[in-house]
PAVEX-512656 format. One record per residue: residue in three letters; residue number from 1; x, y, z of N, C-alpha, C in turn. Coordinates in steps of 0.2 Angstrom, whole numbers, always signed. Example, Ala and Ser with C-alpha at 12.3 -4.5 7.8 and 13.67 -1.06 7.14 Angstrom:
REM PAVEX-512656
SITE  aa   i  n_px  n_py  n_pz ca_px ca_py ca_pz  c_px  c_py  c_pz
SITE ALA   1   +66   -28   +39   +62   -22   +39   +66   -16   +39
SITE SER   2   +64   -11   +35   +68    -5   +36   +64    +0   +39
REM end
This chain:
REM PAVEX-512656
SITE  aa   i  n_px  n_py  n_pz ca_px ca_py ca_pz  c_px  c_py  c_pz
SITE MET   1    +4    -5    +0    -3    +0    -1    +4    +7    -1
SITE ILE   2    +9    +6    +5   +13   +12    +4   +21   +10    +2
SITE ALA   3   +24   +14    -3   +32   +13    -4   +35   +18    +1
SITE ALA   4   +40   +17    +6   +44   +20   +12   +49   +24    +9
SITE THR   5   +51   +27   +12   +58   +34   +10   +60   +32   +15
SITE SER   6   +67   +34   +12   +75   +34   +18   +75   +40   +23
SITE SER   7   +70   +44   +23   +70   +51   +27   +61   +52   +31
SITE ALA   8   +62   +52   +37   +57   +50   +43   +56   +59   +40
SITE CYS   9   +59   +63   +37   +53   +72   +39   +51   +71   +30
SITE SER  10   +52   +68   +25   +50   +68   +18   +44   +67   +15
SITE LYS  11   +42   +68   +11   +34   +65    +9   +36   +59    +7
SITE ARG  12   +29   +55    +5   +30   +49    +2   +26   +47    -3
SITE ARG  13   +25   +43    -4   +19   +38   -10   +16   +36    -5
SITE ILE  14    +7   +36    -5    +5   +33    +0    -1   +34    -3
SITE ASP  15    -3   +27    -5   -15   +25    -8   -15   +23    -1
SITE GLY  16   -24   +25    -3   -28   +21    +2   -34   +27    +3
SITE VAL  17   -37   +27   +10   -43   +28   +11   -42   +30   +17
SITE LEU  18   -45   +34   +22   -42   +35   +28   -50   +40   +30
SITE LEU  19   -56   +35   +35   -60   +38   +38   -59   +41   +45
SITE LEU  20   -59   +49   +42   -58   +54   +49   -65   +57   +51
SITE ASP  21   -64   +55   +58   -71   +60   +61   -68   +66   +63
SITE LYS  22   -71   +71   +59   -67   +78   +60   -72   +81   +65
SITE PRO  23   -67   +85   +69   -69   +90   +76   -72   +94   +73
SITE ARG  24   -78   +99   +78   -82  +103   +77   -74  +109   +79
SITE GLY  25   -76  +114   +72   -72  +121   +74   -67  +121   +69
SITE LEU  26   -64  +114   +67   -61  +114   +61   -64  +115   +52
SITE SER  27   -60  +116   +49   -63  +117   +41   -63  +110   +40
SITE SER  28   -63  +109   +34   -62  +102   +30   -55  +103   +28
SITE ASN  29   -53  +109   +23   -48  +108   +23   -41  +108   +29
SITE ALA  30   -43  +111   +35   -40  +113   +41   -39  +104   +42
SITE ALA  31   -44   +97   +42   -41   +92   +45   -41   +88   +38
SITE LEU  32   -40   +90   +33   -37   +85   +26   -28   +88   +27
SITE GLN  33   -27   +95   +28   -23   +95   +26   -15   +90   +36
SITE GLY  34   -20   +92   +40   -18   +90   +49   -15   +81   +45
SITE ALA  35   -21   +77   +41   -20   +70   +42   -17   +68   +35
SITE LYS  36   -14   +76   +29    -9   +75   +25    -1   +73   +27
SITE ARG  37    -1   +80   +34    +6   +80   +37    +6   +73   +40
SITE LEU  38    +2   +71   +45    +1   +66   +49    +4   +59   +44
SITE TYR  39    +2   +60   +42    +4   +52   +36    +8   +56   +30
SITE ARG  40   +13   +62   +30   +18   +64   +26   +15   +61   +19
SITE ALA  41    +8   +61   +17    +8   +60    +7    +9   +65    +5
SITE GLN  42   +10   +63    -2   +12   +68    -7    +5   +70   -11
SITE LYS  43    +1   +68    -9    -8   +70   -13   -13   +67    -9
SITE ALA  44   -17   +71   -10   -23   +69    -4   -27   +75    -4
SITE GLY  45   -35   +73    -6   -42   +74    -6   -46   +73    -2
SITE HIS  46   -51   +75    -1   -57   +75    +3   -61   +74    -1
SITE THR  47   -68   +70    +1   -75   +69    -2   -81   +72    +0
SITE GLY  48   -80   +78    +1   -87   +82    +1   -85   +87    +9
SITE THR  49   -88   +91    +9   -83   +98   +13   -90   +96   +20
SITE LEU  50   -87   +98   +26   -92   +97   +31   -89  +106   +35
SITE ASP  51   -94  +110   +36   -94  +114   +37   -94  +116   +45
SITE PRO  52   -87  +121   +46   -82  +121   +53   -90  +118   +59
SITE LEU  53   -94  +119   +59  -102  +119   +64   -99  +113   +65
SITE ALA  54  -100  +107   +57  -100  +102   +59   -96   +96   +60
SITE THR  55   -98   +89   +63   -92   +88   +65   -93   +79   +60
SITE GLY  56   -90   +76   +62   -90   +67   +59   -88   +64   +52
SITE LEU  57   -89   +59   +48   -86   +56   +45   -83   +61   +38
SITE LEU  58   -76   +61   +35   -74   +64   +33   -69   +60   +28
SITE PRO  59   -69   +56   +25   -67   +53   +19   -60   +56   +17
SITE ILE  60   -55   +54   +19   -50   +57   +16   -47   +51    +9
SITE CYS  61   -44   +54    +4   -41   +50    -1   -33   +52    -2
SITE PHE  62   -29   +49    -1   -22   +48    -2   -21   +45   -10
SITE GLY  63   -16   +47   -11   -13   +46   -18   -17   +44   -25
SITE GLU  64   -16   +37   -25   -21   +35   -30   -29   +34   -30
SITE ALA  65   -30   +35   -26   -36   +34   -20   -41   +40   -23
SITE THR  66   -38   +46   -23   -40   +52   -25   -42   +51   -34
SITE LYS  67   -42   +49   -37   -44   +45   -45   -51   +43   -43
SITE PHE  68   -52   +43   -36   -58   +39   -39   -64   +43   -33
SITE ALA  69   -62   +49   -31   -65   +52   -25   -71   +54   -27
SITE GLN  70   -73   +57   -33   -79   +58   -38   -84   +54   -36
SITE LEU  71   -84   +48   -35   -88   +43   -33   -92   +43   -27
SITE LEU  72   -88   +45   -22   -91   +47   -16   -93   +54   -15
SITE LEU  73   -91   +57   -20   -95   +65   -20  -102   +65   -21
SITE ASP  74  -103   +58   -23  -108   +57   -30  -114   +53   -26
SITE ALA  75  -112   +49   -21  -114   +45   -15  -121   +48   -11
SITE ASP  76  -124   +44    -9  -131   +47    -3  -125   +50    +4
SITE LYS  77  -127   +55    +8  -125   +56   +15  -131   +56   +21
SITE THR  78  -128   +53   +24  -132   +54   +32  -130   +57   +38
SITE TYR  79  -134   +61   +38  -133   +66   +46  -138   +65   +50
SITE VAL  80  -135   +68   +55  -140   +69   +63  -139   +77   +63
SITE ALA  81  -146   +80   +62  -144   +87   +62  -149   +89   +68
SITE MET  82  -147   +95   +73  -151   +97   +77  -153  +106   +77
SITE LEU  83  -158  +105   +76  -162  +109   +74  -166  +116   +79
SITE ARG  84  -167  +122   +78  -170  +128   +84  -175  +129   +79
SITE LEU  85  -179  +129   +84  -186  +134   +80  -187  +141   +84
SITE GLY  86  -190  +145   +80  -192  +150   +82  -186  +158   +80
SITE ALA  87  -178  +155   +77  -175  +161   +76  -171  +160   +70
SITE THR  88  -171  +166   +64  -167  +162   +60  -160  +166   +60
SITE THR  89  -156  +164   +57  -148  +169   +58  -147  +169   +50
SITE SER  90  -141  +174   +52  -138  +178   +42  -135  +172   +42
SITE THR  91  -133  +164   +43  -130  +160   +38  -134  +156   +40
SITE GLY  92  -141  +152   +42  -144  +147   +44  -141  +144   +49
SITE ASP  93  -136  +146   +54  -134  +141   +56  -132  +144   +64
SITE ALA  94  -127  +140   +67  -127  +146   +75  -124  +149   +75
SITE GLU  95  -116  +150   +69  -112  +154   +69  -116  +159   +68
SITE GLY  96  -122  +161   +63  -122  +168   +62  -125  +174   +66
SITE GLU  97  -127  +175   +63  -134  +181   +69  -140  +180   +68
SITE VAL  98  -143  +182   +75  -150  +182   +74  -154  +190   +71
SITE ILE  99  -156  +184   +66  -161  +193   +61  -168  +192   +62
SITE ALA 100  -170  +186   +64  -177  +187   +66  -179  +182   +70
SITE THR 101  -185  +183   +76  -187  +179   +82  -194  +178   +81
SITE ARG 102  -197  +173   +82  -206  +170   +81  -208  +167   +87
SITE PRO 103  -214  +169   +90  -213  +163   +95  -217  +155   +90
SITE VAL 104  -215  +151   +96  -216  +143   +92  -220  +141   +95
SITE THR 105  -224  +138   +91  -232  +134   +92  -234  +130   +89
SITE ALA 106  -230  +127   +86  -229  +120   +82  -228  +114   +86
SITE SER 107  -234  +109   +86  -232  +103   +90  -229   +98   +86
SITE ARG 108  -229   +93   +91  -224   +89   +88  -226   +84   +82
SITE GLN 109  -235   +84   +82  -234   +80   +77  -238   +85   +71
SITE GLU 110  -239   +93   +71  -237   +95   +66  -231   +97   +64
SITE LEU 111  -225   +94   +67  -217   +94   +66  -218   +91   +59
SITE GLU 112  -219   +85   +63  -219   +79   +58  -222   +76   +53
SITE ALA 113  -229   +80   +51  -234   +82   +45  -228   +87   +40
SITE ILE 114  -227   +91   +44  -222   +97   +38  -217   +91   +37
SITE LEU 115  -214   +88   +41  -206   +85   +35  -208   +81   +30
SITE GLN 116  -213   +78   +31  -216   +73   +26  -217   +77   +19
SITE ARG 117  -217   +85   +19  -217   +90   +12  -210   +88    +9
SITE PHE 118  -204   +87   +14  -197   +86   +10  -194   +80    +9
SITE VAL 119  -197   +77   +12  -196   +68    +8  -196   +67    +0
SITE GLY 120  -192   +64    -1  -193   +65   -11  -189   +72   -14
SITE CYS 121  -189   +72   -20  -187   +79   -26  -188   +84   -24
SITE ILE 122  -183   +91   -20  -188   +95   -19  -182   +99   -21
SITE ALA 123  -186  +106   -24  -180  +111   -24  -177  +115   -18
SITE GLN 124  -173  +117   -18  -168  +120   -10  -165  +125   -14
SITE VAL 125  -164  +134   -12  -160  +139   -15  -154  +137   -10
SITE PRO 126  -149  +136   -13  -142  +137   -11  -141  +141    -3
SITE PRO 127  -140  +140    +2  -136  +145    +7  -133  +150    +5
SITE ARG 128  -133  +156    +8  -128  +162    +6  -120  +161    +7
SITE HIS 129  -120  +158   +11  -112  +156   +12  -112  +148   +10
SITE ALA 130  -113  +146    +5  -112  +140    +2  -104  +139    -2
SITE ALA 131  -102  +135    -3   -94  +134    -8   -96  +135   -12
SITE LEU 132  -103  +135   -14  -102  +133   -22  -101  +143   -26
SITE LYS 133  -100  +144   -31   -96  +146   -34  -101  +151   -41
SITE ARG 134   -99  +157   -42  -101  +162   -47   -95  +166   -48
SITE ASP 135   -94  +165   -56   -90  +171   -58   -83  +170   -56
SITE GLY 136   -83  +164   -53   -76  +163   -50   -74  +164   -43
SITE ARG 137   -80  +164   -41   -80  +168   -34   -85  +164   -28
SITE LYS 138   -84  +160   -23   -89  +159   -20   -95  +162   -17
SITE TYR 139   -99  +157   -16  -105  +164   -12  -105  +165    -4
SITE TYR 140  -100  +160    -1   -97  +163    +6   -94  +171    +4
SITE GLU 141   -89  +171    +1   -84  +177    -2   -89  +182    -5
SITE TYR 142   -93  +182    -7   -97  +189   -10  -103  +189    -2
SITE ALA 143  -106  +185    +4  -108  +185    +8  -103  +190   +14
SITE ARG 144   -98  +186   +15   -96  +192   +19   -92  +199   +16
SITE ALA 145   -93  +200    +9   -91  +207    +7  -100  +210    +7
SITE GLY 146  -104  +208    +8  -109  +210   +10  -113  +214    +1
SITE VAL 147  -111  +209    -4  -115  +209    -8  -120  +203   -11
SITE GLU 148  -124  +204   -12  -129  +201   -12  -130  +198   -21
SITE ILE 149  -130  +192   -22  -132  +188   -29  -138  +184   -29
SITE ALA 150  -138  +180   -35  -144  +178   -37  -141  +172   -36
SITE ARG 151  -146  +168   -31  -147  +160   -29  -152  +156   -32
SITE HIS 152  -149  +155   -36  -157  +148   -39  -158  +143   -36
SITE PRO 153  -164  +141   -38  -167  +133   -33  -161  +129   -39
SITE ARG 154  -160  +121   -33  -158  +116   -38  -162  +113   -35
SITE GLU 155  -162  +104   -41  -167   +98   -36  -162   +95   -34
SITE VAL 156  -165   +94   -28  -162   +89   -22  -166   +83   -21
SITE GLU 157  -161   +78   -19  -168   +73   -15  -166   +72    -8
SITE ILE 158  -170   +71    -4  -171   +69    +3  -173   +63    +3
SITE ARG 159  -169   +57    +2  -174   +51    +3  -176   +50    +8
SITE GLU 160  -173   +50   +14  -176   +48   +21  -178   +54   +27
SITE LEU 161  -182   +56   +29  -181   +62   +36  -185   +59   +44
SITE GLU 162  -181   +56   +48  -183   +55   +53  -183   +61   +59
SITE LEU 163  -189   +61   +62  -187   +64   +68  -185   +60   +74
SITE LEU 164  -179   +61   +78  -175   +57   +83  -178   +59   +88
SITE SER 165  -179   +66   +90  -181   +67   +97  -183   +75   +94
SITE TRP 166  -188   +77   +98  -191   +83   +99  -192   +86  +106
SITE ARG 167  -190   +91  +109  -190   +95  +116  -191  +103  +113
SITE SER 168  -198  +104  +110  -200  +113  +108  -194  +118  +111
SITE PRO 169  -190  +123  +109  -191  +123  +106  -185  +120   +97
SITE ASP 170  -182  +114  +102  -177  +112   +99  -180  +102   +96
SITE PHE 171  -177  +101   +91  -176   +94   +88  -172   +92   +86
SITE GLU 172  -173   +85   +82  -164   +83   +81  -168   +75   +73
SITE LEU 173  -167   +77   +69  -167   +73   +63  -161   +69   +61
SITE ARG 174  -165   +63   +58  -159   +59   +56  -160   +61   +49
SITE VAL 175  -157   +62   +44  -157   +65   +35  -151   +61   +32
SITE ARG 176  -153   +58   +26  -152   +53   +23  -154   +56   +16
SITE CYS 177  -150   +58   +11  -148   +61    +7  -145   +61    +1
SITE GLY 178  -145   +65    -5  -142   +62   -13  -139   +69   -13
SITE LYS 179  -134   +69   -18  -127   +72   -16  -131   +81   -20
SITE GLY 180  -127   +88   -15  -129   +95   -16  -134   +96   -12
SITE THR 181  -137   +93    -7  -142   +94    -2  -136   +96    +4
SITE TYR 182  -139  +105    +4  -138  +108   +11  -141  +109   +16
SITE ILE 183  -141  +107   +24  -143  +105   +29  -147  +111   +31
SITE ARG 184  -141  +115   +31  -142  +123   +32  -149  +125   +30
SITE ALA 185  -150  +123   +23  -156  +126   +19  -163  +123   +19
SITE LEU 186  -163  +116   +21  -167  +111   +24  -169  +113   +29
SITE ALA 187  -164  +115   +37  -167  +119   +42  -171  +126   +41
SITE GLU 188  -168  +129   +38  -173  +137   +36  -179  +134   +33
SITE ASP 189  -179  +128   +28  -184  +128   +23  -192  +125   +29
SITE ILE 190  -190  +120   +32  -193  +119   +38  -196  +124   +42
SITE GLY 191  -193  +129   +43  -194  +133   +50  -199  +140   +45
SITE ALA 192  -198  +141   +40  -203  +144   +37  -208  +139   +35
SITE ALA 193  -209  +134   +32  -215  +131   +33  -220  +131   +38
SITE LEU 194  -216  +129   +45  -221  +130   +50  -221  +138   +51
SITE GLY 195  -219  +144   +50  -222  +152   +51  -215  +154   +56
SITE CYS 196  -210  +149   +58  -207  +151   +65  -201  +152   +64
SITE GLY 197  -199  +150   +60  -191  +151   +56  -186  +146   +64
SITE ALA 198  -181  +143   +59  -176  +139   +62  -169  +140   +60
SITE HIS 199  -166  +136   +65  -156  +136   +61  -155  +131   +63
SITE LEU 200  -149  +127   +60  -146  +124   +62  -142  +124   +69
SITE THR 201  -140  +121   +71  -138  +122   +79  -130  +117   +80
SITE GLY 202  -133  +111   +76  -128  +106   +77  -129  +101   +71
SITE LEU 203  -124   +99   +69  -123   +96   +63  -118   +89   +62
SITE SER 204  -121   +83   +64  -115   +77   +61  -115   +70   +58
SITE ARG 205  -110   +73   +52  -112   +67   +46  -109   +61   +49
SITE THR 206  -116   +54   +47  -114   +48   +53  -112   +43   +43
SITE GLY 207  -114   +46   +40  -112   +40   +33  -112   +43   +28
SITE SER 208  -108   +40   +23  -105   +42   +17  -105   +37   +12
SITE GLY 209  -109   +36    +6  -109   +30    +3  -110   +22    +8
SITE GLY 210  -104   +18    +7  -106   +14   +11  -101   +12   +18
SITE PHE 211   -98   +20   +18   -94   +21   +25  -101   +27   +32
SITE ALA 212   -96   +24   +37   -99   +24   +42   -94   +29   +49
SITE LEU 213   -98   +29   +51   -94   +35   +57   -91   +32   +61
SITE ALA 214   -94   +26   +62   -94   +22   +70   -85   +19   +65
SITE ASP 215   -81   +18   +60   -76   +16   +58   -70   +22   +58
SITE ALA 216   -73   +28   +58   -68   +32   +59   -65   +33   +62
SITE VAL 217   -58   +37   +64   -53   +39   +69   -53   +45   +68
SITE THR 218   -50   +51   +76   -48   +59   +74   -42   +58   +76
SITE LEU 219   -40   +66   +74   -33   +67   +72   -28   +67   +78
SITE ASP 220   -31   +69   +83   -28   +66   +88   -26   +59   +90
SITE GLU 221   -31   +52   +88   -30   +47   +89   -25   +46   +85
SITE LEU 222   -23   +47   +79   -19   +46   +73   -12   +50   +77
SITE GLN 223   -11   +53   +80    -7   +58   +83    -2   +53   +87
SITE GLN 224    -5   +49   +89    -3   +45   +96    -2   +38   +94
SITE ARG 225    -3   +38   +88    +2   +32   +85    +5   +33   +80
SITE SER 226   +11   +25   +81   +16   +28   +78   +11   +23   +69
SITE GLU 227   +19   +26   +65   +18   +29   +60   +14   +19   +56
SITE ALA 228   +15   +15   +56   +14    +8   +55    +6    +8   +56
SITE ALA 229    +5   +11   +64    -1   +10   +67    -6   +17   +63
SITE ARG 230    -5   +21   +59    -7   +25   +58   -11   +23   +49
SITE ASP 231    -3   +19   +46    -6   +15   +39   -11    +9   +42
SITE ALA 232   -11    +3   +46   -16    +1   +46   -22    +0   +49
SITE ALA 233   -24   +10   +49   -31   +12   +47   -32   +15   +41
SITE LEU 234   -31   +14   +37   -31   +16   +30   -34   +10   +26
SITE LEU 235   -41   +10   +23   -44    +5   +19   -41    +6   +12
SITE PRO 236   -41    +1    +8   -38    +1    +1   -40    +3    -3
SITE VAL 237   -39    +5    -9   -42   +13   -16   -49    +8   -18
SITE ASP 238   -47    +0   -17   -54    +0   -21   -60    -1   -17
SITE ALA 239   -61    +0   -11   -66    +4    -3   -71    +6    -7
SITE LEU 240   -66   +12   -12   -70   +17   -14   -78   +17   -20
SITE VAL 241   -75   +10   -24   -81    +7   -27   -82    +0   -26
SITE ALA 242   -85    +0   -21   -86    -8   -20   -93    -8   -18
SITE GLY 243   -95    -4   -23  -103    -4   -22  -102    -8   -31
SITE LEU 244   -98    -6   -34  -100    -8   -41  -100   -14   -43
SITE ALA 245  -100   -18   -49   -99   -24   -49   -91   -24   -51
SITE ARG 246   -91   -32   -52   -81   -33   -53   -81   -37   -59
SITE LEU 247   -74   -34   -61   -74   -35   -67   -67   -39   -67
SITE ASP 248   -65   -48   -68   -58   -48   -67   -54   -50   -74
SITE LEU 249   -51   -46   -76   -46   -48   -83   -42   -52   -84
SITE GLU 250   -40   -55   -88   -35   -60   -89   -28   -56   -92
SITE ASP 251   -21   -58   -94   -16   -54   -93   -19   -49  -100
SITE ASN 252   -18   -52  -105   -20   -49  -113   -25   -44  -112
SITE ASP 253   -30   -45  -111   -38   -39  -109   -34   -34  -106
SITE ALA 254   -32   -37   -98   -29   -31   -96   -24   -24   -98
SITE VAL 255   -19   -27  -102   -15   -23  -105   -19   -18  -111
SITE ARG 256   -24   -23  -114   -26   -18  -119   -28   -14  -115
SITE LEU 257   -34   -14  -110   -38    -9  -104   -32    -6  -103
SITE ALA 258   -27    -6   -99   -21    -1   -97   -20    +2  -103
SITE GLN 259   -19    +0  -107   -18    +6  -115   -22    +9  -119
SITE GLY 260   -28    +8  -115   -36   +13  -117   -40    +9  -123
SITE GLN 261   -38    +5  -124   -40    +1  -131   -48    +0  -125
SITE ALA 262   -52    -5  -129   -60    -7  -129   -58   -14  -128
SITE VAL 263   -61   -19  -123   -60   -25  -123   -70   -29  -123
SITE ARG 264   -72   -33  -125   -77   -37  -125   -78   -42  -121
SITE ARG 265   -86   -39  -118   -87   -42  -113   -95   -44  -114
SITE ALA 266   -96   -47  -117  -105   -50  -121  -112   -49  -113
SITE GLU 267  -105   -54  -109  -110   -56  -103  -111   -50  -100
SITE LEU 268  -108   -43   -98  -109   -39   -96  -115   -32   -97
SITE VAL 269  -118   -33   -91  -125   -26   -94  -122   -20   -93
SITE ASP 270  -124   -17   -96  -121    -9   -97  -122    -5   -91
SITE GLY 271  -117    -1   -87  -114    +2   -81  -109    +4   -80
SITE VAL 272  -104    +4   -74   -96    +6   -72   -98    -1   -70
SITE VAL 273   -89    -3   -70   -90    -8   -67   -80    -9   -64
SITE ARG 274   -80   -12   -59   -73   -10   -56   -69   -17   -58
SITE VAL 275   -63   -14   -61   -59   -18   -64   -54   -23   -60
SITE TYR 276   -49   -27   -60   -44   -33   -57   -42   -34   -63
SITE ASN 277   -33   -36   -61   -30   -39   -67   -25   -45   -61
SITE ALA 278   -20   -46   -63   -15   -53   -59   -13   -46   -52
SITE ARG 279   -14   -41   -56    -7   -36   -47   -14   -34   -42
SITE GLY 280   -20   -34   -44   -27   -32   -41   -31   -25   -43
SITE PHE 281   -33   -23   -39   -37   -16   -44   -33   -14   -48
SITE ALA 282   -38   -13   -54   -34    -9   -58   -39    -3   -62
SITE GLY 283   -45    -3   -57   -48    +5   -59   -55    +3   -60
SITE VAL 284   -60    +9   -64   -65    +7   -66   -65    +9   -73
SITE ALA 285   -72    +6   -77   -75    +5   -82   -80    +6   -85
SITE SER 286   -82    +9   -91   -91    +8   -92   -90    +3   -98
SITE VAL 287   -97    -1   -98  -100    -5  -103  -106    -2  -104
SITE VAL 288  -104    -2  -111  -110    -2  -116  -110    -7  -119
SITE GLY 289  -115    -9  -122  -116   -15  -130  -110   -21  -127
SITE GLY 290  -109   -22  -122  -105   -27  -120   -97   -26  -120
SITE ILE 291   -95   -19  -121   -88   -15  -125   -87   -13  -118
SITE VAL 292   -80   -16  -117   -78   -12  -108   -74    -9  -112
SITE ARG 293   -73    -2  -110   -69    +4  -111   -64    +8  -103
SITE PRO 294   -60   +10  -105   -56   +12   -97   -61   +17   -97
SITE ARG 295   -62   +20   -89   -65   +26   -87   -60   +30   -84
SITE ARG 296   -59   +27   -77   -52   +29   -75   -51   +22   -71
SITE LEU 297   -41   +24   -72   -38   +17   -71   -32   +21   -65
SITE CYS 298   -28   +15   -61   -25   +16   -58   -17   +17   -60
SITE ALA 299   -13   +20   -60    -4   +19   -61    -2   +14   -61
SITE GLN 300    -2    +8   -63    +1    +1   -63    +8    -1   -62
SITE THR 301   +11    +5   -60   +19    +4   -55   +18   +10   -49
SITE PRO 302   +19    +6   -42   +13    -2   -41    +7    -1   -41
SITE SER 303    +2    -9   -43    -4    -7   -42    -7    -3   -40
SITE CYS 304   -13    -3   -37   -17    +1   -32   -17    -5   -26
SITE PRO 305   -18    -4   -20   -19    -7   -15   -28   -10   -15
SITE SER 306   -29   -14   -15   -36   -19   -16   -36   -23   -11
SITE ARG 307   -40   -24    -9   -45   -30    -5   -43   -39   -11
SITE ALA 308   -42   -37   -14   -39   -44   -20   -33   -46   -15
REM end
């Protein structure tokens, strides 16, 4: 999985996936840089930003794993969200200034009925402090400068929405949603539907794709471990694509695919598959009409670490 280097301080080639439990108050980039320093990794990236307010699962990809991070970016996410009714803030969460307050009269039954409106495909306006870009600048940069820009609704999908606890004006939700969903915006929309306003007071990502927070480690825990113990915490690169159908190739076809050529597998259904050769995980490929074409391949020297 890891190519050793002669210097304890030098960066090294490392391929794999770290399930990191991000603490509150730390940006996703700061968490990424902290993990990258601990592992002395040459290349690293995360798979979906968590706000500083939020805690929880932040998968970090090292080396060849960064090639497949988009698959996790597109995957469903699960959150536990804490909301407070009766107050709206400038940011949609507890870090902003309170800009309006209203009395809370909703009952638990009324709240549960309102929540059903938000299950399925809904139109959501991204928050002012989102990391989305317009004209090369992020939304939150405009917001911090006091500049209002047009924010257009986007379709997102809320797959599950469960009320976990209710103690007015506070309540807790479990949310499973598709990519691009803003939980801050969902909190504001629920508050608007109830007529009293709401904002997010806490957020924890508990799942991302097939990964769970229960399997994650903190930066503090990693700091206390030896380098070998840190490395043992890494998942193989193909953990990112475990949900795809598997295709094993013989040497000749594996070479052809590695060279960018198509191979024929008439028995395969259309879609995306994870490909393995004699050395292990080779990457992912697209299948159309029984023709397999490379989509994203690992550098083959050395081959990607895998479960194979």
